Backbone as a chain_set.jsonl record, in Angstrom:
{"seq": "MEENLIIPAKFEAIVKQIEEMSVLDLNELVKLFEKKFGVSAAAVAVAGPAAGAAAAEEKSDFTAILTSDGGAKIGIMKVVKESLGLGLKEAKDLVDNLPATLKEGMKKEDADALKKAIEDAGGKVELK", "coords": {"N": [[0.8, -1.197, 0.148], [-0.091, 2.45, -0.477], [2.419, 4.82, 1.448], [1.683, 6.96, 2.065], [-0.619, 7.324, 1.671], [-4.336, 8.306, 2.496], [-6.608, 6.507, 4.535], [-10.088, 6.854, 4.867], [-11.294, 6.693, 8.005], [-14.384, 5.214, 8.331], [-13.609, 3.323, 6.397], [-11.836, 1.585, 6.965], [-11.831, -1.191, 8.17], [-13.07, -2.442, 6.373], [-10.667, -2.478, 4.209], [-8.621, -2.93, 6.007], [-9.359, -5.84, 6.354], [-9.525, -6.707, 3.52], [-6.788, -6.541, 2.659], [-5.432, -8.899, 4.111], [-6.376, -10.97, 2.886], [-6.147, -13.47, 0.602], [-4.699, -14.0, -2.152], [-6.364, -16.12, -4.119], [-8.734, -15.668, -2.769], [-9.0, -12.653, -3.182], [-9.278, -12.728, -5.861], [-11.54, -13.505, -6.265], [-13.981, -11.667, -4.901], [-13.631, -9.72, -6.658], [-14.447, -10.558, -8.962], [-17.156, -10.911, -7.996], [-18.08, -8.583, -7.105], [-17.677, -7.29, -9.895], [-20.167, -8.754, -11.38], [-22.677, -8.735, -9.295], [-22.682, -5.732, -9.196], [-22.314, -4.83, -12.05], [-20.105, -3.893, -13.479], [-16.394, -4.177, -14.763], [-13.278, -5.227, -13.253], [-11.409, -4.277, -15.206], [-11.656, -2.327, -16.64], [-12.396, 0.118, -14.895], [-9.9, 0.132, -13.897], [-8.522, 0.47, -15.892], [-9.791, 2.933, -16.747], [-9.498, 4.227, -15.088], [-10.06, 6.44, -11.869], [-11.435, 9.589, -12.743], [-13.164, 8.703, -14.687], [-15.082, 7.31, -13.396], [-18.088, 7.058, -13.774], [-19.175, 6.575, -16.465], [-17.116, 4.425, -16.397], [-18.819, 2.207, -15.213], [-20.858, 2.389, -17.202], [-22.042, -0.387, -18.966], [-21.867, -2.455, -22.109], [-24.712, -4.021, -23.008], [-26.202, -5.343, -25.194], [-25.427, -8.184, -26.601], [-23.613, -9.625, -29.41], [-23.7, -13.409, -30.234], [-21.124, -15.489, -31.642], [-20.328, -18.187, -32.915], [-17.394, -19.946, -33.269], [-15.859, -22.058, -33.647], [-16.311, -25.157, -33.869], [-14.8, -27.212, -32.472], [-14.226, -29.906, -33.433], [-16.069, -31.223, -32.592], [-18.932, -31.711, -34.075], [-21.38, -32.536, -34.127], [-22.637, -32.401, -31.304], [-22.319, -29.609, -30.967], [-24.204, -29.009, -32.379], [-26.444, -30.005, -31.681], [-26.028, -28.211, -28.854], [-26.953, -25.704, -30.334], [-29.329, -26.17, -31.519], [-31.263, -26.862, -29.607], [-30.948, -24.645, -27.385], [-31.384, -21.993, -29.435], [-33.594, -22.811, -30.846], [-33.845, -23.911, -32.924], [-34.503, -25.764, -35.582], [-33.601, -28.81, -37.077], [-32.042, -28.813, -39.633], [-31.507, -25.334, -40.039], [-29.478, -25.611, -37.644], [-27.554, -27.479, -38.451], [-26.856, -26.114, -40.425], [-25.689, -23.48, -39.395], [-23.173, -24.467, -37.938], [-22.291, -25.557, -40.02], [-20.828, -23.627, -41.392], [-19.008, -21.647, -40.571], [-17.077, -18.858, -39.212], [-20.124, -18.179, -37.3], [-22.563, -16.2, -37.106], [-24.892, -16.68, -34.305], [-26.763, -16.133, -32.414], [-28.129, -12.402, -32.335], [-28.11, -9.123, -30.5], [-28.878, -10.199, -27.497], [-29.096, -10.076, -23.803], [-26.425, -9.657, -21.457], [-26.539, -12.056, -19.443], [-27.802, -14.339, -20.824], [-26.537, -14.294, -23.108], [-23.613, -15.339, -21.79], [-24.577, -18.05, -20.616], [-25.246, -19.033, -23.275], [-22.215, -19.372, -24.73], [-21.175, -20.741, -22.66], [-22.785, -23.456, -22.587], [-22.386, -23.995, -25.232], [-19.129, -24.066, -25.283], [-18.782, -25.836, -23.178], [-19.744, -28.173, -24.626], [-17.776, -28.259, -26.301], [-17.081, -26.51, -28.324], [-16.28, -22.927, -29.695], [-17.213, -20.124, -28.667], [-17.223, -16.293, -29.285], [-18.158, -12.952, -28.259], [-19.122, -10.06, -29.094]], "CA": [[-0.087, 0.365, -0.384], [0.99, 3.336, -1.02], [2.892, 5.086, 2.373], [0.624, 8.335, 1.995], [-2.649, 6.893, 1.124], [-5.136, 8.323, 4.026], [-7.637, 5.912, 4.283], [-11.428, 7.492, 5.572], [-11.994, 5.727, 9.308], [-15.325, 4.41, 7.748], [-13.177, 2.028, 5.296], [-10.135, 0.912, 7.625], [-12.078, -2.389, 8.261], [-13.255, -3.223, 4.974], [-9.181, -2.156, 3.818], [-7.683, -4.195, 7.155], [-9.971, -7.35, 5.687], [-8.776, -6.789, 2.214], [-5.207, -6.6, 3.012], [-5.183, -10.368, 4.88], [-7.309, -12.001, 1.724], [-5.133, -14.317, -0.16], [-4.77, -13.741, -3.87], [-7.201, -16.596, -4.609], [-9.927, -14.965, -2.5], [-9.363, -11.651, -3.891], [-10.039, -12.705, -7.178], [-12.945, -14.088, -5.772], [-13.635, -10.791, -4.637], [-13.377, -8.871, -7.791], [-15.779, -11.32, -9.831], [-18.524, -10.98, -7.385], [-18.499, -7.197, -7.353], [-18.47, -7.421, -11.095], [-21.321, -9.609, -11.509], [-23.029, -8.303, -9.065], [-22.466, -4.593, -9.87], [-22.484, -4.997, -13.517], [-18.577, -2.97, -13.57], [-15.751, -4.625, -14.91], [-12.541, -4.125, -12.772], [-10.305, -4.125, -16.088], [-12.572, -1.075, -17.175], [-12.616, 1.304, -14.023], [-8.612, 0.242, -13.435], [-7.779, 1.002, -17.357], [-10.195, 4.121, -17.37], [-8.889, 5.053, -13.689], [-10.983, 7.117, -11.172], [-11.406, 10.436, -13.449], [-13.774, 7.93, -15.257], [-15.759, 5.882, -12.855], [-19.064, 6.943, -13.971], [-18.712, 5.865, -17.598], [-16.547, 2.872, -17.031], [-19.709, 1.296, -14.815], [-21.694, 1.602, -18.039], [-21.235, -1.883, -19.546], [-22.658, -2.851, -23.05], [-25.856, -4.112, -23.005], [-26.64, -5.787, -26.18], [-24.323, -8.751, -27.159], [-23.783, -11.216, -30.108], [-22.727, -14.669, -29.906], [-20.599, -15.947, -32.758], [-19.585, -19.377, -32.872], [-16.506, -19.835, -33.953], [-14.863, -23.586, -33.818], [-16.835, -26.132, -33.42], [-13.585, -27.961, -31.734], [-14.641, -31.432, -33.67], [-17.512, -32.227, -31.711], [-20.023, -30.661, -34.285], [-22.617, -33.337, -33.58], [-22.658, -32.139, -30.152], [-22.506, -28.477, -31.293], [-25.234, -28.655, -33.426], [-27.585, -30.457, -30.295], [-26.694, -27.368, -27.832], [-27.185, -24.592, -30.922], [-30.691, -26.155, -31.657], [-31.529, -26.569, -28.043], [-30.174, -23.423, -27.535], [-31.829, -21.267, -29.938], [-34.837, -23.366, -30.751], [-33.897, -24.47, -34.075], [-34.876, -27.19, -36.504], [-31.944, -29.658, -37.214], [-31.425, -28.174, -40.652], [-30.644, -24.474, -39.59], [-28.642, -25.664, -36.444], [-26.29, -27.717, -39.364], [-26.293, -24.843, -41.68], [-24.889, -22.948, -38.591], [-22.563, -25.216, -37.605], [-21.142, -26.244, -40.948], [-20.856, -22.551, -41.809], [-18.143, -21.02, -39.139], [-18.179, -17.958, -37.909], [-21.685, -18.181, -37.565], [-23.601, -15.412, -35.964], [-25.466, -17.678, -33.537], [-28.081, -15.096, -32.312], [-27.347, -10.846, -31.601], [-29.038, -8.19, -29.411], [-28.539, -11.073, -26.347], [-28.322, -9.806, -22.539], [-25.325, -10.526, -21.085], [-27.116, -13.257, -18.916], [-27.934, -14.979, -22.046], [-24.855, -14.753, -23.87], [-22.656, -16.048, -21.39], [-24.922, -18.851, -20.519], [-24.831, -20.013, -24.154], [-21.326, -19.261, -24.57], [-20.72, -21.514, -21.485], [-23.34, -24.564, -23.103], [-21.563, -24.144, -26.141], [-17.99, -24.311, -24.376], [-18.59, -27.324, -22.835], [-19.979, -29.195, -25.688], [-16.127, -28.375, -26.778], [-17.05, -25.495, -29.333], [-15.622, -21.762, -29.141], [-18.02, -18.483, -28.774], [-17.182, -14.887, -29.117], [-19.458, -12.118, -27.624], [-19.183, -8.833, -29.225]], "C": [[0.906, 1.413, 0.362], [1.376, 4.344, 0.6], [1.885, 6.339, 2.852], [-0.568, 8.668, 1.761], [-3.378, 7.203, 2.681], [-6.821, 7.527, 3.511], [-8.988, 6.353, 5.12], [-11.82, 5.896, 6.382], [-13.189, 4.323, 8.429], [-14.874, 2.829, 6.733], [-12.203, 1.421, 6.03], [-10.914, -0.732, 8.047], [-11.471, -2.988, 7.487], [-11.481, -3.472, 4.922], [-8.584, -2.965, 4.321], [-7.883, -5.754, 6.212], [-9.28, -7.866, 4.136], [-7.268, -7.34, 2.01], [-4.716, -8.09, 3.52], [-5.75, -11.196, 3.713], [-5.854, -12.518, 1.531], [-5.611, -14.5, -1.932], [-6.135, -14.693, -4.698], [-8.798, -15.759, -3.985], [-10.277, -13.345, -3.089], [-10.09, -11.686, -5.166], [-11.383, -13.346, -7.357], [-14.34, -12.562, -5.564], [-14.538, -10.03, -5.636], [-14.874, -9.661, -8.415], [-16.836, -11.342, -9.153], [-18.96, -9.47, -7.672], [-18.407, -7.531, -9.004], [-19.94, -8.047, -11.776], [-22.173, -8.605, -10.441], [-23.496, -6.595, -9.426], [-22.529, -3.603, -11.217], [-21.137, -3.803, -14.384], [-17.49, -4.348, -13.858], [-14.542, -3.828, -14.115], [-11.366, -3.64, -13.7], [-10.655, -2.794, -16.396], [-12.233, -0.051, -16.402], [-10.463, 0.807, -13.617], [-7.789, 0.91, -14.986], [-7.777, 2.879, -17.49], [-9.925, 5.284, -16.344], [-10.377, 6.063, -13.216], [-12.274, 8.654, -12.177], [-13.062, 9.82, -14.059], [-14.914, 7.34, -14.591], [-17.019, 5.8, -13.302], [-19.432, 6.163, -15.641], [-18.432, 4.639, -18.089], [-18.097, 2.083, -16.475], [-20.909, 1.018, -16.392], [-20.994, 0.696, -18.713], [-22.436, -2.096, -21.09], [-23.712, -3.981, -22.599], [-26.485, -5.179, -24.177], [-25.384, -6.702, -26.601], [-24.594, -9.835, -28.444], [-23.008, -12.316, -29.972], [-22.42, -15.03, -31.302], [-19.848, -17.424, -32.609], [-18.746, -19.564, -34.168], [-15.402, -20.816, -34.651], [-15.835, -24.294, -33.593], [-15.819, -27.319, -32.481], [-13.771, -29.397, -31.954], [-15.362, -32.439, -32.893], [-18.817, -31.664, -32.599], [-21.634, -31.419, -34.422], [-23.048, -32.481, -32.433], [-23.082, -30.584, -29.904], [-23.966, -28.236, -32.021], [-26.785, -28.938, -32.358], [-27.711, -28.978, -29.68], [-27.469, -26.002, -29.144], [-28.579, -24.642, -31.232], [-31.859, -26.362, -30.63], [-31.723, -24.996, -28.383], [-30.896, -22.073, -27.867], [-33.756, -21.639, -30.595], [-35.309, -23.459, -32.148], [-34.052, -25.28, -34.822], [-33.319, -27.758, -36.503], [-30.862, -28.898, -38.376], [-30.716, -26.719, -40.432], [-29.779, -24.512, -38.42], [-27.234, -26.399, -37.403], [-26.0, -27.063, -39.992], [-25.12, -24.143, -40.5], [-23.521, -23.026, -38.64], [-21.442, -25.631, -39.161], [-20.578, -24.553, -41.766], [-19.91, -21.608, -40.83], [-17.433, -19.765, -40.012], [-19.4, -17.874, -38.441], [-22.348, -17.427, -36.383], [-24.941, -16.199, -34.649], [-27.412, -16.745, -33.303], [-27.471, -13.657, -31.864], [-28.396, -10.202, -30.709], [-29.113, -9.225, -28.103], [-28.622, -10.25, -24.994], [-27.54, -10.656, -22.078], [-25.307, -12.021, -20.534], [-26.934, -14.032, -19.97], [-26.913, -15.54, -23.115], [-24.032, -15.442, -23.127], [-23.276, -17.505, -21.261], [-24.865, -19.655, -22.362], [-23.501, -20.025, -24.738], [-20.58, -21.141, -23.557], [-21.3, -23.282, -22.103], [-22.794, -25.166, -24.411], [-19.946, -24.684, -25.77], [-17.801, -25.678, -24.064], [-19.029, -28.16, -23.345], [-18.614, -29.291, -26.525], [-16.04, -27.622, -27.988], [-16.259, -23.988, -28.503], [-16.923, -20.795, -30.244], [-17.333, -16.811, -28.359], [-18.239, -14.023, -29.038], [-18.546, -11.08, -28.237], [-20.464, -8.182, -29.054]], "O": [[1.869, 1.418, 1.129], [0.281, 4.693, 1.042], [1.459, 6.472, 3.999], [-1.275, 9.672, 1.67], [-3.124, 6.599, 3.724], [-7.688, 7.786, 2.676], [-8.831, 6.104, 6.316], [-12.24, 4.8, 6.011], [-12.977, 3.156, 8.102], [-15.486, 1.789, 6.488], [-11.677, 0.493, 5.416], [-9.993, -1.525, 8.239], [-10.415, -3.616, 7.403], [-10.984, -4.453, 5.475], [-7.96, -3.802, 3.668], [-7.055, -6.474, 5.655], [-8.763, -8.924, 3.777], [-6.821, -8.292, 1.371], [-3.547, -8.391, 3.279], [-5.384, -12.37, 3.776], [-4.798, -12.166, 2.057], [-6.557, -14.984, -2.553], [-6.788, -14.214, -5.625], [-9.722, -15.384, -4.706], [-11.394, -12.905, -3.363], [-11.073, -11.041, -5.531], [-12.054, -13.597, -8.358], [-15.445, -12.617, -6.104], [-15.738, -9.776, -5.537], [-16.043, -9.302, -8.271], [-17.746, -11.906, -9.762], [-19.961, -9.166, -8.322], [-19.377, -8.21, -9.341], [-20.545, -7.515, -12.706], [-22.32, -7.485, -10.93], [-24.609, -6.346, -9.89], [-22.685, -2.398, -11.414], [-21.227, -3.172, -15.437], [-17.697, -5.414, -13.279], [-14.431, -2.604, -14.057], [-10.506, -2.853, -13.306], [-9.689, -2.031, -16.391], [-11.713, 0.883, -17.013], [-9.948, 1.625, -12.855], [-6.777, 1.608, -15.064], [-6.949, 3.714, -17.855], [-10.002, 6.508, -16.44], [-11.367, 6.327, -13.899], [-13.504, 8.642, -12.205], [-14.056, 10.513, -13.842], [-15.767, 6.837, -15.323], [-17.447, 4.648, -13.377], [-20.025, 5.084, -15.647], [-18.781, 3.968, -19.061], [-18.59, 1.332, -17.317], [-21.542, -0.003, -16.658], [-19.808, 0.74, -19.038], [-23.646, -1.882, -21.011], [-23.346, -4.809, -21.765], [-27.419, -5.861, -23.755], [-24.352, -6.119, -26.934], [-25.51, -10.656, -28.489], [-21.821, -12.277, -29.647], [-23.306, -14.923, -32.15], [-18.72, -17.501, -32.122], [-18.999, -19.465, -35.369], [-14.576, -20.674, -35.553], [-16.457, -23.733, -32.691], [-16.377, -28.231, -31.871], [-13.581, -30.182, -31.025], [-15.353, -33.645, -32.647], [-19.741, -31.176, -31.948], [-22.704, -30.899, -34.738], [-23.987, -31.739, -32.718], [-23.87, -30.221, -29.03], [-24.586, -27.173, -32.048], [-27.824, -28.279, -32.33], [-28.78, -28.368, -29.719], [-28.494, -25.425, -28.78], [-29.217, -23.591, -31.289], [-33.052, -26.101, -30.788], [-32.356, -24.389, -29.246], [-31.066, -21.186, -27.031], [-34.733, -20.896, -30.69], [-36.436, -23.263, -32.603], [-33.092, -25.987, -34.514], [-32.269, -27.28, -36.075], [-29.682, -28.556, -38.297], [-29.495, -26.685, -40.577], [-29.273, -23.433, -38.112], [-26.084, -26.016, -37.187], [-24.838, -27.106, -40.396], [-23.906, -24.251, -40.672], [-22.749, -22.191, -39.11], [-20.24, -25.888, -39.221], [-19.886, -24.63, -42.781], [-20.547, -20.668, -40.355], [-17.295, -19.758, -41.236], [-19.751, -17.607, -39.59], [-22.596, -17.778, -35.229], [-25.995, -15.567, -34.575], [-28.541, -16.799, -33.792], [-26.475, -13.629, -31.141], [-29.396, -10.783, -30.289], [-29.839, -8.551, -27.372], [-27.838, -9.326, -25.215], [-27.612, -11.885, -22.098], [-24.539, -12.925, -20.863], [-25.797, -14.483, -20.106], [-26.634, -16.608, -23.66], [-23.531, -16.375, -23.755], [-22.558, -18.355, -21.789], [-24.426, -20.797, -22.5], [-23.499, -20.958, -25.54], [-19.877, -22.11, -23.845], [-20.5, -24.218, -22.103], [-22.721, -26.362, -24.694], [-19.693, -25.849, -26.074], [-16.966, -26.471, -24.498], [-18.903, -29.234, -22.758], [-18.378, -30.226, -27.291], [-15.118, -27.874, -28.763], [-15.845, -23.879, -27.349], [-17.308, -20.718, -31.411], [-17.064, -16.402, -27.229], [-19.251, -14.26, -29.697], [-17.339, -11.121, -27.998], [-20.557, -6.961, -29.178]]}, "num_chains": 1, "name": "protein.A"}
């Protein structure tokens, strides 16, 4: 910690607890804050304190793009079919023509869930 940093009394206990945490616990705490408050620690660190309000704003619409089937084409087709409510032919056409835009205008939670499902099946998804 910086020597000339003055910690307000109301934050002393919190700062002391954080100082005593392991790196793994700190990582978990940062991820919890990111999810709970919808912010990115990296964005705040890069933007700096002066851009606090702007850094707190996050992208709200995501596009999921299938970039690889990871050699598990059939498994990926099943996930795409079920997740997007498509027919077998539509799902197969998407998986056969990579990169393929799976869905646009998704909420972050939905986009992350789709990405996780496809990655669990062996594929790769890019969110934009």
